[in-house]
All heavy atoms as TSV, in Angstrom:
chain	resi	resn	atom	element	x	y	z
A	1	MET	N	N	68.508	97.406	200.999
A	1	MET	CA	C	67.089	97.583	200.790
A	1	MET	C	C	66.608	98.943	201.305
A	1	MET	O	O	67.017	99.384	202.462
A	1	MET	CB	C	66.377	96.438	201.506
A	1	MET	CG	C	64.952	96.450	201.271
A	1	MET	SD	S	64.151	94.877	201.894
A	1	MET	CE	C	63.240	95.614	203.281
A	2	LYS	N	N	65.762	99.621	200.632
A	2	LYS	CA	C	65.265	100.906	201.036
A	2	LYS	C	C	63.898	100.768	201.620
A	2	LYS	O	O	63.046	100.021	201.115
A	2	LYS	CB	C	65.290	101.898	199.905
A	2	LYS	CG	C	66.649	102.280	199.464
A	2	LYS	CD	C	66.673	103.451	198.569
A	2	LYS	CE	C	68.118	103.796	198.204
A	2	LYS	NZ	N	68.248	105.145	197.656
A	3	LYS	N	N	63.604	101.538	202.642
A	3	LYS	CA	C	62.250	101.649	203.293
A	3	LYS	C	C	61.925	103.082	203.428
A	3	LYS	O	O	62.782	103.899	203.669
A	3	LYS	CB	C	62.283	101.016	204.681
A	3	LYS	CG	C	62.132	99.523	204.753
A	3	LYS	CD	C	61.995	99.194	206.186
A	3	LYS	CE	C	61.454	97.786	206.384
A	3	LYS	NZ	N	61.264	97.487	207.810
A	4	GLN	N	N	60.628	103.419	203.124
A	4	GLN	CA	C	60.231	104.774	203.342
A	4	GLN	C	C	59.961	104.991	204.839
A	4	GLN	O	O	59.780	104.105	205.598
A	4	GLN	CB	C	58.877	105.012	202.611
A	4	GLN	CG	C	59.036	105.012	201.054
A	4	GLN	CD	C	57.811	105.366	200.388
A	4	GLN	OE1	O	56.747	105.377	200.971
A	4	GLN	NE2	N	57.974	105.705	199.085
A	5	ALA	N	N	60.096	106.281	205.268
A	5	ALA	CA	C	59.988	106.619	206.654
A	5	ALA	C	C	58.622	106.149	207.280
A	5	ALA	O	O	58.547	105.678	208.341
A	5	ALA	CB	C	60.063	108.126	206.784
A	6	LYS	N	N	57.542	106.183	206.425
A	6	LYS	CA	C	56.253	105.735	206.928
A	6	LYS	C	C	56.199	104.234	207.257
A	6	LYS	O	O	55.318	103.735	207.933
A	6	LYS	CB	C	55.133	106.094	205.966
A	6	LYS	CG	C	55.202	105.475	204.664
A	6	LYS	CD	C	54.077	106.036	203.760
A	6	LYS	CE	C	54.252	105.406	202.356
A	6	LYS	NZ	N	53.316	106.008	201.430
A	7	ASP	N	N	57.136	103.429	206.662
A	7	ASP	CA	C	57.144	101.983	206.883
A	7	ASP	C	C	58.070	101.579	208.035
A	7	ASP	O	O	58.149	100.382	208.362
A	7	ASP	CB	C	57.632	101.320	205.591
A	7	ASP	CG	C	56.647	101.562	204.428
A	7	ASP	OD1	O	55.440	101.675	204.712
A	7	ASP	OD2	O	57.189	101.629	203.318
A	8	LEU	N	N	58.755	102.498	208.658
A	8	LEU	CA	C	59.721	102.162	209.729
A	8	LEU	C	C	58.912	102.001	210.996
A	8	LEU	O	O	57.857	102.560	211.208
A	8	LEU	CB	C	60.736	103.277	209.865
A	8	LEU	CG	C	61.669	103.527	208.665
A	8	LEU	CD1	C	62.507	104.727	208.944
A	8	LEU	CD2	C	62.528	102.277	208.414
A	9	LYS	N	N	59.526	101.244	211.963
A	9	LYS	CA	C	58.958	101.057	213.261
A	9	LYS	C	C	60.083	100.961	214.235
A	9	LYS	O	O	61.228	100.827	213.981
A	9	LYS	CB	C	58.050	99.842	213.310
A	9	LYS	CG	C	58.662	98.538	213.002
A	9	LYS	CD	C	57.703	97.415	212.934
A	9	LYS	CE	C	58.334	96.054	212.655
A	9	LYS	NZ	N	58.931	95.909	211.384
A	10	LYS	N	N	59.686	101.075	215.522
A	10	LYS	CA	C	60.671	100.947	216.610
A	10	LYS	C	C	61.468	99.693	216.552
A	10	LYS	O	O	60.889	98.591	216.331
A	10	LYS	CB	C	59.960	101.092	217.954
A	10	LYS	CG	C	60.849	101.172	219.149
A	10	LYS	CD	C	60.078	101.317	220.403
A	10	LYS	CE	C	61.051	101.319	221.561
A	10	LYS	NZ	N	60.335	101.568	222.858
A	11	GLY	N	N	62.792	99.803	216.668
A	11	GLY	CA	C	63.628	98.648	216.639
A	11	GLY	C	C	64.283	98.354	215.266
A	11	GLY	O	O	65.278	97.555	215.154
A	12	ASP	N	N	63.771	98.964	214.226
A	12	ASP	CA	C	64.418	98.855	212.852
A	12	ASP	C	C	65.774	99.464	212.899
A	12	ASP	O	O	66.056	100.419	213.580
A	12	ASP	CB	C	63.524	99.526	211.805
A	12	ASP	CG	C	62.309	98.688	211.434
A	12	ASP	OD1	O	62.179	97.588	211.855
A	12	ASP	OD2	O	61.451	99.260	210.728
A	13	LYS	N	N	66.651	98.892	212.030
A	13	LYS	CA	C	67.990	99.476	211.869
A	13	LYS	C	C	68.073	100.240	210.538
A	13	LYS	O	O	67.558	99.777	209.550
A	13	LYS	CB	C	69.045	98.383	211.881
A	13	LYS	CG	C	69.147	97.694	213.279
A	13	LYS	CD	C	70.353	96.786	213.337
A	13	LYS	CE	C	70.389	96.027	214.598
A	13	LYS	NZ	N	70.668	96.891	215.790
A	14	ILE	N	N	68.557	101.446	210.544
A	14	ILE	CA	C	68.728	102.295	209.310
A	14	ILE	C	C	70.118	102.904	209.332
A	14	ILE	O	O	70.879	102.920	210.318
A	14	ILE	CB	C	67.660	103.388	209.278
A	14	ILE	CG1	C	67.767	104.287	210.528
A	14	ILE	CG2	C	66.322	102.814	209.119
A	14	ILE	CD1	C	66.854	105.475	210.482
A	15	LEU	N	N	70.516	103.333	208.108
A	15	LEU	CA	C	71.778	104.009	207.974
A	15	LEU	C	C	71.521	105.546	207.940
A	15	LEU	O	O	70.723	106.044	207.219
A	15	LEU	CB	C	72.450	103.663	206.647
A	15	LEU	CG	C	73.061	102.294	206.555
A	15	LEU	CD1	C	73.575	102.005	205.167
A	15	LEU	CD2	C	74.158	102.128	207.578
A	16	ILE	N	N	72.238	106.264	208.843
A	16	ILE	CA	C	72.140	107.699	208.980
A	16	ILE	C	C	73.502	108.273	208.885
A	16	ILE	O	O	74.391	107.919	209.836
A	16	ILE	CB	C	71.422	108.160	210.245
A	16	ILE	CG1	C	70.012	107.664	210.354
A	16	ILE	CG2	C	71.411	109.686	210.323
A	16	ILE	CD1	C	69.314	107.918	211.643
A	17	ALA	N	N	73.873	108.997	207.897
A	17	ALA	CA	C	75.193	109.662	207.738
A	17	ALA	C	C	76.295	108.565	207.758
A	17	ALA	O	O	77.345	108.752	208.410
A	17	ALA	CB	C	75.392	110.693	208.839
A	18	GLY	N	N	76.001	107.448	207.188
A	18	GLY	CA	C	77.065	106.334	207.124
A	18	GLY	C	C	77.123	105.512	208.339
A	18	GLY	O	O	78.034	104.609	208.452
A	19	LYS	N	N	76.300	105.799	209.388
A	19	LYS	CA	C	76.381	104.978	210.594
A	19	LYS	C	C	75.042	104.175	210.746
A	19	LYS	O	O	73.963	104.631	210.398
A	19	LYS	CB	C	76.413	105.903	211.817
A	19	LYS	CG	C	77.694	106.785	211.858
A	19	LYS	CD	C	77.630	107.667	213.062
A	19	LYS	CE	C	78.819	108.607	213.077
A	19	LYS	NZ	N	78.835	109.457	214.280
A	20	THR	N	N	75.176	102.960	211.279
A	20	THR	CA	C	74.017	102.180	211.587
A	20	THR	C	C	73.392	102.607	212.850
A	20	THR	O	O	74.099	102.814	213.846
A	20	THR	CB	C	74.407	100.695	211.670
A	20	THR	OG1	O	75.020	100.317	210.502
A	20	THR	CG2	C	73.210	99.796	211.976
A	21	ALA	N	N	72.081	102.848	212.879
A	21	ALA	CA	C	71.411	103.296	214.084
A	21	ALA	C	C	70.076	102.477	214.179
A	21	ALA	O	O	69.509	102.066	213.239
A	21	ALA	CB	C	71.079	104.754	213.948
A	22	THR	N	N	69.672	102.299	215.507
A	22	THR	CA	C	68.462	101.575	215.775
A	22	THR	C	C	67.415	102.667	216.221
A	22	THR	O	O	67.635	103.489	217.029
A	22	THR	CB	C	68.712	100.585	216.996
A	22	THR	OG1	O	69.799	99.783	216.588
A	22	THR	CG2	C	67.455	99.822	217.201
A	23	ILE	N	N	66.214	102.512	215.637
A	23	ILE	CA	C	65.144	103.435	215.936
A	23	ILE	C	C	64.604	103.184	217.336
A	23	ILE	O	O	64.231	102.086	217.705
A	23	ILE	CB	C	64.001	103.369	214.907
A	23	ILE	CG1	C	64.517	103.768	213.557
A	23	ILE	CG2	C	62.816	104.205	215.312
A	23	ILE	CD1	C	63.557	103.539	212.412
A	24	GLU	N	N	64.623	104.265	218.167
A	24	GLU	CA	C	64.112	104.212	219.514
A	24	GLU	C	C	62.691	104.756	219.604
A	24	GLU	O	O	61.900	104.330	220.370
A	24	GLU	CB	C	65.008	105.014	220.495
A	24	GLU	CG	C	66.377	104.350	220.682
A	24	GLU	CD	C	66.294	103.113	221.493
A	24	GLU	OE1	O	65.606	103.115	222.513
A	24	GLU	OE2	O	66.925	102.140	221.086
A	25	GLU	N	N	62.423	105.711	218.728
A	25	GLU	CA	C	61.101	106.357	218.769
A	25	GLU	C	C	60.816	106.966	217.387
A	25	GLU	O	O	61.734	107.460	216.733
A	25	GLU	CB	C	61.157	107.505	219.768
A	25	GLU	CG	C	59.983	108.297	220.009
A	25	GLU	CD	C	60.124	109.399	221.002
A	25	GLU	OE1	O	60.909	109.267	221.960
A	25	GLU	OE2	O	59.447	110.456	220.828
A	26	ILE	N	N	59.594	106.861	216.997
A	26	ILE	CA	C	59.191	107.496	215.697
A	26	ILE	C	C	57.757	108.041	215.835
A	26	ILE	O	O	56.894	107.380	216.443
A	26	ILE	CB	C	59.254	106.535	214.500
A	26	ILE	CG1	C	58.986	107.155	213.178
A	26	ILE	CG2	C	58.375	105.312	214.702
A	26	ILE	CD1	C	59.415	106.405	211.993
A	27	GLU	N	N	57.499	109.276	215.413
A	27	GLU	CA	C	56.161	109.814	215.421
A	27	GLU	C	C	55.992	110.627	214.162
A	27	GLU	O	O	56.918	111.125	213.590
A	27	GLU	CB	C	55.984	110.670	216.715
A	27	GLU	CG	C	56.975	111.830	216.872
A	27	GLU	CD	C	56.767	112.581	218.176
A	27	GLU	OE1	O	56.601	111.884	219.196
A	27	GLU	OE2	O	56.837	113.822	218.183
A	28	PHE	N	N	54.700	110.780	213.897
A	28	PHE	CA	C	54.353	111.473	212.661
A	28	PHE	C	C	53.468	112.680	212.964
A	28	PHE	O	O	52.622	112.640	213.848
A	28	PHE	CB	C	53.524	110.546	211.753
A	28	PHE	CG	C	54.333	109.385	211.194
A	28	PHE	CD1	C	54.344	108.159	211.797
A	28	PHE	CD2	C	55.131	109.583	210.115
A	28	PHE	CE1	C	55.113	107.122	211.425
A	28	PHE	CE2	C	55.970	108.513	209.596
A	28	PHE	CZ	C	55.967	107.341	210.283
A	29	SER	N	N	53.677	113.791	212.250
A	29	SER	CA	C	52.901	114.981	212.407
A	29	SER	C	C	51.705	114.934	211.500
A	29	SER	O	O	51.550	113.943	210.669
A	29	SER	CB	C	53.788	116.201	212.026
A	29	SER	OG	O	54.085	116.172	210.649
A	30	ASP	N	N	50.818	115.942	211.637
A	30	ASP	CA	C	49.674	116.074	210.712
A	30	ASP	C	C	50.162	116.617	209.382
A	30	ASP	O	O	51.353	116.991	209.214
A	30	ASP	CB	C	48.666	116.995	211.306
A	30	ASP	CG	C	48.005	116.443	212.538
A	30	ASP	OD1	O	47.974	115.196	212.656
A	30	ASP	OD2	O	47.500	117.197	213.382
A	31	LEU	N	N	49.247	116.620	208.402
A	31	LEU	CA	C	49.629	117.134	207.094
A	31	LEU	C	C	50.092	118.686	207.251
A	31	LEU	O	O	49.428	119.386	207.924
A	31	LEU	CB	C	48.403	117.100	206.142
A	31	LEU	CG	C	48.024	115.709	205.653
A	31	LEU	CD1	C	46.742	115.848	204.810
A	31	LEU	CD2	C	49.159	115.104	204.817
A	32	GLY	N	N	51.116	118.972	206.501
A	32	GLY	CA	C	51.611	120.307	206.510
A	32	GLY	C	C	51.094	121.100	205.317
A	32	GLY	O	O	50.363	120.588	204.478
A	33	LYS	N	N	51.667	122.264	205.133
A	33	LYS	CA	C	51.182	123.139	204.073
A	33	LYS	C	C	51.733	122.622	202.696
A	33	LYS	O	O	51.187	123.008	201.661
A	33	LYS	CB	C	51.616	124.589	204.249
A	33	LYS	CG	C	53.098	124.838	204.213
A	33	LYS	CD	C	53.336	126.371	204.438
A	33	LYS	CE	C	54.809	126.611	204.512
A	33	LYS	NZ	N	55.108	127.969	204.727
A	34	HIS	N	N	52.660	121.714	202.621
A	34	HIS	CA	C	53.086	121.111	201.428
A	34	HIS	C	C	52.513	119.766	201.119
A	34	HIS	O	O	52.883	119.040	200.206
A	34	HIS	CB	C	54.662	120.992	201.433
A	34	HIS	CG	C	55.347	122.306	201.480
A	34	HIS	ND1	N	55.316	123.176	200.489
A	34	HIS	CD2	C	56.008	122.911	202.464
A	34	HIS	CE1	C	55.979	124.293	200.784
A	34	HIS	NE2	N	56.410	124.176	202.021
A	35	GLY	N	N	51.536	119.357	201.929
A	35	GLY	CA	C	50.754	118.206	201.681
A	35	GLY	C	C	51.351	116.847	202.136
A	35	GLY	O	O	50.821	115.829	201.725
A	36	LYS	N	N	52.399	116.887	202.907
A	36	LYS	CA	C	52.981	115.634	203.380
A	36	LYS	C	C	53.131	115.661	204.905
A	36	LYS	O	O	53.412	116.734	205.481
A	36	LYS	CB	C	54.372	115.496	202.750
A	36	LYS	CG	C	54.291	115.333	201.301
A	36	LYS	CD	C	55.501	114.665	200.710
A	36	LYS	CE	C	55.307	114.604	199.250
A	36	LYS	NZ	N	56.206	113.690	198.602
A	37	ARG	N	N	52.948	114.417	205.465
A	37	ARG	CA	C	53.261	114.330	206.906
A	37	ARG	C	C	54.792	114.256	207.084
A	37	ARG	O	O	55.494	113.743	206.254
A	37	ARG	CB	C	52.612	113.076	207.482
A	37	ARG	CG	C	51.117	113.070	207.456
A	37	ARG	CD	C	50.477	111.921	208.127
A	37	ARG	NE	N	51.162	110.656	207.865
A	37	ARG	CZ	C	51.026	109.570	208.679
A	37	ARG	NH1	N	50.279	109.632	209.735
A	37	ARG	NH2	N	51.631	108.463	208.356
A	38	LYS	N	N	55.217	114.688	208.283
A	38	LYS	CA	C	56.614	114.548	208.633
A	38	LYS	C	C	56.811	113.452	209.657
A	38	LYS	O	O	56.002	113.276	210.572
A	38	LYS	CB	C	57.146	115.893	209.169
A	38	LYS	CG	C	57.030	117.060	208.201
A	38	LYS	CD	C	58.160	116.998	207.207
A	38	LYS	CE	C	58.260	118.302	206.482
A	38	LYS	NZ	N	57.555	118.417	205.317
A	39	ALA	N	N	57.962	112.774	209.546
A	39	ALA	CA	C	58.340	111.754	210.513
A	39	ALA	C	C	59.493	112.293	211.405
A	39	ALA	O	O	60.448	112.758	210.838
A	39	ALA	CB	C	58.755	110.479	209.846
A	40	ARG	N	N	59.307	112.238	212.676
A	40	ARG	CA	C	60.413	112.613	213.613
A	40	ARG	C	C	60.994	111.271	214.152
A	40	ARG	O	O	60.225	110.518	214.814
A	40	ARG	CB	C	59.870	113.462	214.761
A	40	ARG	CG	C	60.884	113.839	215.746
A	40	ARG	CD	C	60.313	114.715	216.878
A	40	ARG	NE	N	61.287	115.054	217.832
A	40	ARG	CZ	C	61.596	114.310	218.863
A	40	ARG	NH1	N	61.020	113.146	219.069
A	40	ARG	NH2	N	62.535	114.742	219.706
A	41	ILE	N	N	62.205	111.036	213.863
A	41	ILE	CA	C	62.868	109.743	214.221
A	41	ILE	C	C	63.988	110.028	215.248
A	41	ILE	O	O	64.804	110.852	214.967
A	41	ILE	CB	C	63.435	109.104	212.943
A	41	ILE	CG1	C	62.292	108.861	211.927
A	41	ILE	CG2	C	64.121	107.765	213.302
A	41	ILE	CD1	C	62.737	108.388	210.533
A	42	VAL	N	N	63.940	109.267	216.351
A	42	VAL	CA	C	65.004	109.305	217.299
A	42	VAL	C	C	65.682	107.964	217.186
A	42	VAL	O	O	65.078	106.893	217.338
A	42	VAL	CB	C	64.457	109.552	218.702
A	42	VAL	CG1	C	65.559	109.434	219.733
A	42	VAL	CG2	C	63.700	110.791	218.810
A	43	ALA	N	N	67.031	107.970	216.868
A	43	ALA	CA	C	67.759	106.734	216.700
A	43	ALA	C	C	69.054	106.800	217.567
A	43	ALA	O	O	69.564	107.824	217.869
A	43	ALA	CB	C	68.147	106.545	215.259
A	44	ILE	N	N	69.500	105.551	218.020
A	44	ILE	CA	C	70.667	105.426	218.749
A	44	ILE	C	C	71.712	104.575	218.024
A	44	ILE	O	O	71.424	103.535	217.520
A	44	ILE	CB	C	70.412	104.711	220.137
A	44	ILE	CG1	C	69.294	105.458	220.870
A	44	ILE	CG2	C	71.625	104.592	221.014
A	44	ILE	CD1	C	69.694	106.828	221.443
A	45	THR	N	N	72.961	105.131	217.926
A	45	THR	CA	C	74.067	104.352	217.251
A	45	THR	C	C	74.685	103.425	218.269
A	45	THR	O	O	74.456	103.502	219.499
A	45	THR	CB	C	75.159	105.310	216.762
A	45	THR	OG1	O	75.764	105.942	217.844
A	45	THR	CG2	C	74.637	106.331	215.797
A	46	PRO	N	N	75.484	102.449	217.810
A	46	PRO	CA	C	76.093	101.479	218.734
A	46	PRO	C	C	77.093	102.204	219.739
A	46	PRO	O	O	77.365	101.652	220.853
A	46	PRO	CB	C	76.932	100.612	217.846
A	46	PRO	CG	C	76.233	100.613	216.521
A	46	PRO	CD	C	75.682	102.004	216.454
A	47	GLU	N	N	77.544	103.450	219.444
A	47	GLU	CA	C	78.315	104.208	220.346
A	47	GLU	C	C	77.528	105.021	221.356
A	47	GLU	O	O	78.024	105.934	222.015
A	47	GLU	CB	C	79.325	105.156	219.580
A	47	GLU	CG	C	80.312	104.424	218.665
A	47	GLU	CD	C	79.720	104.022	217.348
A	47	GLU	OE1	O	78.768	104.718	216.866
A	47	GLU	OE2	O	80.195	103.049	216.765
A	48	ASN	N	N	76.168	104.755	221.417
A	48	ASN	CA	C	75.225	105.488	222.276
A	48	ASN	C	C	75.074	106.984	221.908
A	48	ASN	O	O	74.822	107.746	222.728
A	48	ASN	CB	C	75.542	105.278	223.734
A	48	ASN	CG	C	75.192	103.916	224.253
A	48	ASN	OD1	O	74.254	103.311	223.721
A	48	ASN	ND2	N	75.952	103.420	225.199
A	49	GLU	N	N	75.275	107.260	220.602
A	49	GLU	CA	C	74.999	108.637	220.118
A	49	GLU	C	C	73.576	108.713	219.728
A	49	GLU	O	O	73.048	107.935	218.948
A	49	GLU	CB	C	75.933	108.852	218.903
A	49	GLU	CG	C	75.841	110.226	218.277
A	49	GLU	CD	C	76.670	110.363	217.049
A	49	GLU	OE1	O	77.419	109.402	216.683
A	49	GLU	OE2	O	76.605	111.451	216.428
A	50	LYS	N	N	72.933	109.721	220.263
A	50	LYS	CA	C	71.483	109.907	219.929
A	50	LYS	C	C	71.343	110.854	218.743
A	50	LYS	O	O	71.981	111.940	218.649
A	50	LYS	CB	C	70.816	110.556	221.118
A	50	LYS	CG	C	69.318	110.782	220.985
A	50	LYS	CD	C	68.735	111.322	222.240
A	50	LYS	CE	C	67.250	111.572	222.125
A	50	LYS	NZ	N	66.719	112.147	223.313
A	51	ILE	N	N	70.601	110.415	217.745
A	51	ILE	CA	C	70.391	111.205	216.459
A	51	ILE	C	C	68.900	111.443	216.399
A	51	ILE	O	O	68.047	110.528	216.380
A	51	ILE	CB	C	70.937	110.448	215.281
A	51	ILE	CG1	C	72.411	110.190	215.430
A	51	ILE	CG2	C	70.627	111.215	213.997
A	51	ILE	CD1	C	72.939	109.273	214.309
A	52	VAL	N	N	68.490	112.647	216.106
A	52	VAL	CA	C	67.117	113.086	215.908
A	52	VAL	C	C	66.982	113.737	214.540
A	52	VAL	O	O	67.645	114.698	214.301
A	52	VAL	CB	C	66.638	114.053	217.032
A	52	VAL	CG1	C	65.150	114.471	216.764
A	52	VAL	CG2	C	66.769	113.448	218.361
A	53	ILE	N	N	66.149	113.146	213.678
A	53	ILE	CA	C	65.998	113.763	212.371
A	53	ILE	C	C	64.519	113.902	212.082
A	53	ILE	O	O	63.686	113.096	212.527
A	53	ILE	CB	C	66.715	112.901	211.226
A	53	ILE	CG1	C	66.205	111.512	211.238
A	53	ILE	CG2	C	68.220	112.947	211.434
A	53	ILE	CD1	C	66.772	110.723	210.094
A	54	VAL	N	N	64.163	114.818	211.209
A	54	VAL	CA	C	62.841	115.055	210.701
A	54	VAL	C	C	62.837	114.952	209.184
A	54	VAL	O	O	63.536	115.669	208.565
A	54	VAL	CB	C	62.239	116.376	211.225
A	54	VAL	CG1	C	60.832	116.670	210.659
A	54	VAL	CG2	C	62.271	116.458	212.705
A	55	ARG	N	N	62.021	114.063	208.634
A	55	ARG	CA	C	61.976	113.854	207.178
A	55	ARG	C	C	60.543	113.700	206.723
A	55	ARG	O	O	59.703	113.239	207.553
A	55	ARG	CB	C	62.790	112.613	206.798
A	55	ARG	CG	C	64.299	112.721	207.115
A	55	ARG	CD	C	64.942	113.647	206.051
A	55	ARG	NE	N	66.392	113.642	206.208
A	55	ARG	CZ	C	67.023	114.551	206.831
A	55	ARG	NH1	N	66.454	115.455	207.611
A	55	ARG	NH2	N	68.390	114.458	206.930
A	56	PRO	N	N	60.199	113.930	205.494
A	56	PRO	CA	C	58.880	113.632	204.984
A	56	PRO	C	C	58.618	112.083	205.049
A	56	PRO	O	O	59.543	111.318	205.068
A	56	PRO	CB	C	58.982	114.066	203.491
A	56	PRO	CG	C	60.074	115.027	203.407
A	56	PRO	CD	C	61.089	114.545	204.421
A	57	GLU	N	N	57.321	111.751	205.109
A	57	GLU	CA	C	57.002	110.358	205.271
A	57	GLU	C	C	57.422	109.404	204.166
A	57	GLU	O	O	57.520	108.250	204.348
A	57	GLU	CB	C	55.491	110.163	205.541
A	57	GLU	CG	C	54.618	110.514	204.357
A	57	GLU	CD	C	53.156	110.314	204.599
A	57	GLU	OE1	O	52.743	109.704	205.579
A	57	GLU	OE2	O	52.377	110.794	203.728
A	58	ASP	N	N	57.679	110.034	202.993
A	58	ASP	CA	C	58.068	109.200	201.811
A	58	ASP	C	C	59.579	109.211	201.635
A	58	ASP	O	O	60.124	108.759	200.570
A	58	ASP	CB	C	57.356	109.584	200.565
A	58	ASP	CG	C	57.551	111.032	200.187
A	58	ASP	OD1	O	58.170	111.786	200.931
A	58	ASP	OD2	O	57.064	111.410	199.087
A	59	TYR	N	N	60.303	109.745	202.600
A	59	TYR	CA	C	61.779	109.788	202.439
A	59	TYR	C	C	62.371	108.347	202.536
A	59	TYR	O	O	62.070	107.610	203.449
A	59	TYR	CB	C	62.375	110.622	203.563
A	59	TYR	CG	C	63.871	110.877	203.484
A	59	TYR	CD1	C	64.329	111.892	202.690
A	59	TYR	CD2	C	64.786	110.078	204.147
A	59	TYR	CE1	C	65.699	112.148	202.572
A	59	TYR	CE2	C	66.148	110.282	204.057
A	59	TYR	CZ	C	66.571	111.325	203.267
A	59	TYR	OH	O	67.901	111.540	203.150
A	60	PRO	N	N	63.215	107.944	201.592
A	60	PRO	CA	C	63.792	106.571	201.595
A	60	PRO	C	C	65.063	106.463	202.507
A	60	PRO	O	O	65.953	107.298	202.512
A	60	PRO	CB	C	64.181	106.367	200.147
A	60	PRO	CG	C	64.501	107.755	199.645
A	60	PRO	CD	C	63.585	108.659	200.332
A	61	PHE	N	N	65.027	105.441	203.414
A	61	PHE	CA	C	66.200	105.144	204.230
A	61	PHE	C	C	66.763	103.803	203.815
A	61	PHE	O	O	65.983	102.881	203.475
A	61	PHE	CB	C	65.717	105.037	205.711
A	61	PHE	CG	C	65.425	106.316	206.419
A	61	PHE	CD1	C	64.143	106.818	206.405
A	61	PHE	CD2	C	66.497	107.046	206.856
A	61	PHE	CE1	C	63.889	108.069	207.018
A	61	PHE	CE2	C	66.239	108.295	207.492
A	61	PHE	CZ	C	64.961	108.788	207.575
A	62	ASN	N	N	68.079	103.723	203.819
A	62	ASN	CA	C	68.735	102.484	203.580
A	62	ASN	C	C	68.855	101.570	204.826
A	62	ASN	O	O	69.076	102.126	205.908
A	62	ASN	CB	C	70.148	102.704	203.052
A	62	ASN	CG	C	70.185	103.239	201.695
A	62	ASN	OD1	O	69.375	102.852	200.833
A	62	ASN	ND2	N	71.068	104.176	201.308
A	63	SER	N	N	68.612	100.299	204.638
A	63	SER	CA	C	68.861	99.408	205.779
A	63	SER	C	C	70.288	98.788	205.632
A	63	SER	O	O	70.716	98.562	204.527
A	63	SER	CB	C	67.774	98.259	205.682
A	63	SER	OG	O	66.544	98.756	205.764
A	64	PRO	N	N	70.923	98.527	206.736
A	64	PRO	CA	C	72.275	97.953	206.699
A	64	PRO	C	C	72.242	96.495	206.253
A	64	PRO	O	O	71.252	95.799	206.311
A	64	PRO	CB	C	72.743	98.060	208.160
A	64	PRO	CG	C	71.579	98.227	208.941
A	64	PRO	CD	C	70.489	98.784	208.115
């Protein structure tokens, strides 16, 4: 099932680069010059690897 970045919340599980990760923190920026807000997502894998990504608010993420 796919969820857009704007629909995610802390504790959700998503797939990033083929790895399952749990969202630890998510924050949104103001509108940019291209008319979309950006989501900054901090996620932790089961191996305690921290992943930080920035994507547009309508970017689709897969759920495991």
